[in-house]
C-alpha positions as CSV (number, residue, x, y, z in Angstrom):
1,X,15.9,-17.6,1.2
2,X,18.5,-15.9,3.6
3,X,19.8,-12.4,3.2
4,X,23.2,-11.7,4.3
5,X,23.3,-7.9,5.4
6,X,26.8,-7.3,5.9
7,X,27.1,-3.4,4.4
8,X,23.4,-3.2,4.4
9,X,23.6,-3.2,8.2
10,X,25.3,0.2,8.5
11,X,24.5,2.0,5.5
12,X,22.0,4.5,5.2
13,X,22.6,5.4,9.0
14,X,23.7,9.0,7.3
15,X,20.8,9.3,4.8
16,X,20.0,12.9,4.9
17,X,23.4,13.8,6.9
18,X,26.5,14.8,5.4
19,X,28.3,12.7,3.2
20,X,31.4,13.0,1.0
21,X,30.7,14.4,-2.3
22,X,32.2,16.1,-5.5
23,X,34.1,19.3,-5.5
24,X,32.0,22.4,-5.5
25,X,31.2,25.2,-7.7
26,X,29.6,28.4,-8.2
27,X,25.8,29.6,-8.7
28,X,27.2,31.8,-11.6
29,X,29.3,29.5,-13.4
30,X,26.0,27.4,-14.1
31,X,24.4,28.9,-17.0
32,X,22.6,25.7,-18.8
33,X,21.9,22.2,-17.5
34,X,24.8,20.1,-17.3
35,X,25.0,16.9,-18.8
36,X,25.1,14.0,-16.0
37,X,28.8,13.0,-15.3
38,X,28.5,10.6,-12.4
39,X,28.6,7.0,-12.2
40,X,26.4,4.8,-14.6
41,X,22.6,4.6,-13.5
42,X,20.9,1.4,-12.6
43,X,18.3,-0.2,-14.9
44,X,14.8,0.2,-13.9
45,X,13.0,-2.3,-11.8
46,X,9.5,-1.5,-13.2
47,X,8.9,-5.0,-13.7
48,X,9.0,-5.7,-10.1
49,X,6.2,-2.8,-9.7
50,X,4.4,-3.8,-12.7
51,X,3.8,-7.5,-11.4
52,X,3.5,-6.5,-7.9
53,X,0.7,-9.0,-7.2
54,X,0.7,-10.6,-3.6
55,X,-2.4,-12.7,-4.2
56,X,-0.9,-16.1,-3.9
57,X,-0.5,-15.8,-0.2
58,X,-2.9,-16.9,2.9
59,X,-1.6,-14.5,5.1
60,X,1.2,-15.0,7.4
61,X,0.9,-18.4,9.1
62,X,1.0,-19.0,12.9
63,X,4.5,-20.2,12.4
64,X,5.8,-17.3,10.6
65,X,4.2,-15.1,13.3
66,X,6.1,-16.8,16.1
67,X,9.4,-16.5,14.0
68,X,8.7,-12.6,13.5
69,X,8.1,-12.4,17.2
70,X,11.5,-14.2,18.0
71,X,13.3,-12.1,15.1
72,X,12.1,-8.9,16.8
73,X,13.3,-9.9,20.3
74,X,16.6,-10.8,18.7
75,X,16.9,-7.1,16.7
76,X,15.7,-5.5,20.0
77,X,18.9,-6.8,21.7
78,X,21.2,-6.5,18.9
79,X,20.3,-2.7,18.5
80,X,20.0,-2.0,22.1
81,X,17.1,0.3,21.4
82,X,15.2,1.7,24.1
83,X,12.2,2.1,21.8
84,X,11.4,-0.1,18.5
85,X,8.3,-0.7,16.6
86,X,8.0,-2.9,13.5
87,X,5.4,-4.5,11.2
88,X,5.4,-7.0,8.3
89,X,2.6,-7.5,5.8
90,X,1.5,-9.8,3.2
91,X,-2.0,-10.1,1.4
92,X,-4.2,-12.5,3.0
93,X,-4.6,-11.6,6.6
94,X,-3.7,-8.9,9.2
95,X,-0.4,-7.5,9.5
96,X,2.0,-8.5,12.3
97,X,3.2,-5.7,14.4
98,X,5.1,-5.3,17.7
99,X,6.8,-2.9,19.5
100,X,8.8,-2.5,22.6
101,X,9.7,0.6,25.0
102,X,6.8,2.7,23.3
103,X,4.3,4.4,25.7
104,X,0.6,3.8,24.6
105,X,-0.4,6.3,22.3
106,X,3.3,7.2,21.2
107,X,4.3,6.8,17.9
108,X,7.9,7.2,16.1
109,X,9.3,9.8,13.7
110,X,10.2,8.2,10.4
111,X,12.5,11.1,9.0
112,X,13.4,10.8,5.4
113,X,11.0,8.1,4.7
114,X,8.4,11.0,4.5
115,X,10.0,11.7,1.1
116,X,8.1,9.2,-0.3
117,X,4.7,10.8,0.6
118,X,6.4,14.1,-0.8
119,X,7.2,12.7,-3.9
120,X,3.7,11.1,-4.5
121,X,1.9,14.2,-3.7
122,X,3.8,16.0,-6.4
123,X,3.2,13.1,-9.0
124,X,-0.7,13.2,-7.7
125,X,-0.8,17.0,-8.7
126,X,1.1,16.0,-12.2
127,X,-1.6,13.3,-13.0
128,X,-4.6,16.0,-12.1
129,X,-2.5,18.5,-14.5
130,X,-1.6,20.9,-12.2
131,X,2.2,20.9,-12.9
132,X,4.9,18.9,-14.7
133,X,8.0,17.4,-13.5
134,X,10.0,19.6,-16.4
135,X,8.8,22.6,-14.8
136,X,11.6,25.0,-13.2
137,X,11.3,25.5,-9.7
138,X,11.1,29.3,-10.4
139,X,7.8,29.1,-11.8
140,X,6.6,28.3,-8.3
141,X,9.3,29.6,-5.9
142,X,11.1,32.9,-6.3
143,X,14.9,33.5,-5.5
144,X,16.2,29.7,-6.0
145,X,19.7,30.1,-7.4
146,X,19.5,28.8,-11.0
147,X,15.8,28.3,-10.6
148,X,15.0,28.9,-14.0
149,X,16.8,25.7,-15.0
150,X,16.6,23.5,-12.0
151,X,13.5,21.2,-12.3
152,X,11.1,19.6,-10.4
153,X,12.4,16.4,-11.9
154,X,15.9,17.3,-10.3
155,X,14.7,18.4,-7.2
156,X,13.0,14.9,-6.6
157,X,15.7,12.8,-7.8
158,X,18.7,15.1,-5.9
159,X,20.3,16.3,-9.1
160,X,19.6,19.9,-8.8
161,X,23.2,20.4,-7.1
162,X,21.5,22.5,-4.3
163,X,23.1,22.6,-0.9
164,X,21.4,20.5,1.6
165,X,20.3,22.7,4.2
166,X,21.1,20.3,7.1
167,X,24.7,20.1,6.3
168,X,24.9,23.8,6.8
169,X,27.0,24.5,10.0
170,X,24.6,27.2,11.3
171,X,21.7,25.1,10.8
172,X,23.0,22.1,12.5
173,X,24.2,23.6,15.7
174,X,21.1,25.5,16.3
175,X,18.7,22.4,15.6
176,X,15.6,25.1,15.1
177,X,12.7,25.3,12.6
178,X,13.7,26.0,9.0
179,X,11.1,27.4,7.1
180,X,11.4,28.0,3.3
181,X,13.2,31.5,3.8
182,X,15.6,29.8,5.7
183,X,16.4,27.1,3.4
184,X,16.6,29.6,0.5
185,X,19.3,31.6,2.6
186,X,21.2,28.6,2.9
187,X,21.3,27.5,-0.9
188,X,21.9,31.2,-1.8
189,X,24.7,31.4,0.8
190,X,26.4,28.0,0.4
191,X,27.9,27.2,-3.3
192,X,26.1,24.3,-5.3
193,X,27.6,20.9,-5.0
194,X,27.5,20.5,-9.0
195,X,25.5,22.6,-11.9
196,X,22.0,21.4,-12.3
197,X,21.9,17.8,-13.8
198,X,25.7,17.1,-13.3
199,X,25.7,14.7,-10.4
200,X,23.6,13.2,-7.6
201,X,23.9,14.4,-4.1
202,X,21.3,13.9,-1.5
203,X,19.7,17.4,-0.7
204,X,17.1,18.0,1.9
205,X,16.6,21.6,0.3
206,X,15.3,20.3,-3.0
207,X,12.4,18.4,-0.9
208,X,11.7,21.4,1.3
209,X,11.4,23.4,-2.2
210,X,9.0,20.4,-3.4
211,X,6.8,21.3,-0.3
212,X,6.8,24.9,-1.3
213,X,5.3,24.1,-4.7
214,X,2.7,22.0,-3.3
215,X,1.5,24.6,-0.9
216,X,1.8,27.0,-3.8
217,X,-0.5,24.9,-6.2
218,X,-2.8,23.8,-3.4
219,X,-3.2,26.9,-1.3
220,X,-2.7,24.7,1.7
221,X,0.2,24.2,4.3
222,X,2.1,21.0,3.4
223,X,0.8,18.7,6.1
224,X,-2.7,19.4,5.1
225,X,-2.0,19.0,1.3
226,X,0.1,15.8,1.6
227,X,-2.4,14.1,3.8
228,X,-5.4,15.1,1.3
229,X,-3.4,14.3,-1.9
230,X,-1.7,10.8,-0.5
231,X,-2.5,9.7,2.8
232,X,-6.3,9.9,2.5
233,X,-6.3,7.2,0.0
234,X,-4.5,4.8,2.0
235,X,-5.6,2.4,4.8
236,X,-2.7,3.8,7.2
237,X,-4.6,6.1,8.7
238,X,-2.0,6.5,11.9
239,X,0.3,8.5,9.8
240,X,0.6,12.0,10.8
241,X,2.6,14.9,8.7
242,X,4.0,17.1,11.4
243,X,2.7,20.7,11.5
244,X,5.4,23.5,12.3
245,X,3.1,24.2,15.6
246,X,2.1,20.6,16.6
247,X,2.9,19.5,20.0
248,X,5.5,16.6,20.2
249,X,4.1,15.2,23.3
250,X,3.1,11.8,21.4
251,X,6.2,11.4,19.5
252,X,8.8,9.0,21.0
253,X,11.9,11.5,21.1
254,X,15.4,10.6,19.6
255,X,18.2,9.5,21.9
256,X,20.7,12.2,21.2
257,X,24.3,12.1,22.2
258,X,25.6,14.8,23.9
259,X,27.7,15.6,21.2
260,X,24.6,16.2,19.1
261,X,22.5,19.2,19.0
262,X,18.8,18.7,19.6
263,X,16.6,18.8,16.6
264,X,13.2,19.9,16.0
265,X,11.4,17.1,14.6
266,X,8.8,19.6,12.8
267,X,11.3,21.1,11.0
268,X,12.1,18.7,7.8
269,X,8.4,18.9,6.8
270,X,8.5,17.9,3.2
271,X,12.1,16.6,3.5
272,X,10.7,14.2,6.2
273,X,8.0,15.1,8.4
274,X,6.0,11.6,9.0
275,X,5.3,10.3,12.5
276,X,3.3,7.0,12.5
277,X,3.2,3.3,14.0
278,X,4.7,0.9,11.9
279,X,1.8,-0.9,10.5
280,X,0.5,2.3,9.1
281,X,3.5,2.8,7.5
282,X,3.6,-0.7,6.0
283,X,0.2,0.0,4.7
284,X,0.7,3.2,3.2
285,X,3.6,1.5,1.2
286,X,1.2,-1.5,0.3
287,X,-1.3,1.0,-1.0
288,X,1.4,2.8,-2.8
289,X,2.7,0.0,-4.7
290,X,-0.3,-1.5,-5.5
291,X,-1.8,1.1,-7.3
292,X,-4.3,2.7,-4.7
293,X,-2.6,5.9,-4.3
294,X,-0.9,6.3,-7.7
295,X,-1.5,4.3,-10.9
296,X,1.0,1.5,-11.1
297,X,2.5,3.0,-14.3
298,X,3.3,6.2,-12.2
299,X,5.0,4.1,-9.5
300,X,6.6,2.0,-12.1
301,X,8.2,5.6,-13.4
302,X,9.4,6.4,-9.9
303,X,11.8,3.4,-10.4
304,X,12.6,3.8,-14.1
305,X,15.8,6.3,-13.8
306,X,17.8,5.3,-10.8
307,X,20.8,7.1,-9.8
308,X,23.6,5.4,-7.7
309,X,24.0,6.9,-4.1
310,X,27.0,6.9,-2.3
311,X,26.9,3.6,-0.9
312,X,27.5,0.5,-3.0
313,X,24.0,-1.1,-3.9
314,X,21.6,1.9,-3.3
315,X,20.1,3.8,-5.7
316,X,17.7,7.0,-5.8
317,X,14.6,7.5,-8.3
318,X,11.8,9.7,-8.0
319,X,11.3,9.9,-4.3
320,X,11.9,5.8,-3.9
321,X,15.1,4.0,-3.2
322,X,16.2,0.9,-4.5
323,X,18.4,-1.5,-2.3
324,X,20.5,-4.2,-4.1
325,X,21.0,-6.5,-0.7
326,X,24.1,-8.5,-0.8
327,X,24.3,-12.0,-0.3
328,X,24.4,-15.5,-2.0
329,X,21.1,-14.9,-3.4
330,X,20.6,-11.5,-4.8
331,X,17.8,-9.4,-3.1
332,X,15.8,-6.4,-4.2
333,X,14.1,-3.9,-1.8
334,X,12.1,-1.0,-2.7
335,X,11.1,2.0,-0.2
336,X,13.2,4.6,1.5
337,X,15.5,4.8,4.8
338,X,15.8,7.7,7.2
339,X,17.6,8.8,10.3
340,X,18.5,11.6,12.4
341,X,20.9,11.4,15.2
342,X,19.4,9.4,17.9
343,X,16.8,7.6,15.3
344,X,16.7,5.3,12.5
345,X,13.9,4.2,10.2
346,X,13.3,2.0,7.2
347,X,10.3,1.0,4.9
348,X,10.7,-1.3,2.0
349,X,8.8,-3.8,-0.1
350,X,10.5,-7.0,-1.0
351,X,9.1,-7.9,-4.2
352,X,10.6,-11.7,-4.0
353,X,8.7,-12.5,-0.8
354,X,5.6,-10.0,-1.6
355,X,6.3,-8.4,1.8
356,X,6.1,-5.1,3.4
357,X,8.3,-4.3,6.4
358,X,8.5,-1.3,8.5
359,X,11.0,-0.5,11.3
360,X,11.8,2.8,13.3
361,X,13.8,2.6,16.6
362,X,15.5,5.0,19.0
363,X,19.5,5.1,18.9
364,X,22.0,4.2,16.4
365,X,21.1,0.6,15.7
366,X,20.4,-0.4,12.2
367,X,16.6,-0.4,11.1
368,X,17.6,-2.1,7.7
369,X,19.3,-4.9,9.7
370,X,16.4,-5.3,11.8
371,X,14.0,-5.5,8.6
372,X,16.4,-7.9,7.2
373,X,15.9,-10.3,10.1
374,X,12.1,-9.8,10.0
375,X,12.0,-10.6,6.3
376,X,14.4,-13.9,7.0
377,X,11.7,-15.2,9.5
378,X,9.0,-15.8,6.5
379,X,8.7,-18.9,4.9
380,X,10.3,-19.3,1.6
381,X,8.3,-19.3,-1.6
């Protein structure tokens, strides 16, 4: 099977960054939850999860491993990335992994891909009876505009209407750590994109608030709670959730352009605070999709209500994205993309190939196009 990526070669370079959105409203004008008024939702892809059973493979063949190495070399040249790491996993054998320009002992930053971990932590707490996605955020965090009607579900699906803190000019220019109070200052000062429930609009602020909910319930810092609730259940043990005071010496730094302010990678936390090697990320997604971290029914629920993002073929559920990959033969990916100025990442499951692919690179190249090249290196079913 050959995927033609066309638009996907460039989309999602701005996940978590400024995008064109609806006209703004005011907090005071939102008294009740508004009916959703955006483009039509996508049908659920729950069957792709329910039937996830990568058991018919005998692992990657020697021919596939050679083809993956060649695809990786091609991607490295095409992206011009000074540092790139990638991994591909299928049932039945060890994962394939490669890296270039990455010093020994160093790992990459995965940006918004870490939202999967935050969403899984919230759903884990719900399974344990400690919260409901229908709870208003005001139950856990004071001072959120319209906090009595904005639910945890809205925050997770980006339908709360709250302004995204990373789009605030003051925050963007400063590039400093932004704690909960800083995010609350932004969402109080900036008008909402829309009343709660009315539209889909990507908002890092919502995931910062979800991190505060996790801390409120567990009594532990986000990076500790997320590790205990989610990552401890996975074989991907090379994943670190960055703490606010953590050293970044072993993290490959983004390649910032002169026009871009420097960004402290420890700032996003629950909105995207994971650093890891590619193989650990691939194993994490394998463990999530196969029911080792959350029950399969819960994972299917993450993909049952899919809102259209601002790029064609992209949809957002409960912390997971769905990609309708363009090409002669329609293809489906499930996972998440991430990016900050000077770094890109993607982590996806391709059900038709029962394969997981993880890519992180430095620079402005496309992690999605690289993932596509790697998937194309696998032998057809």
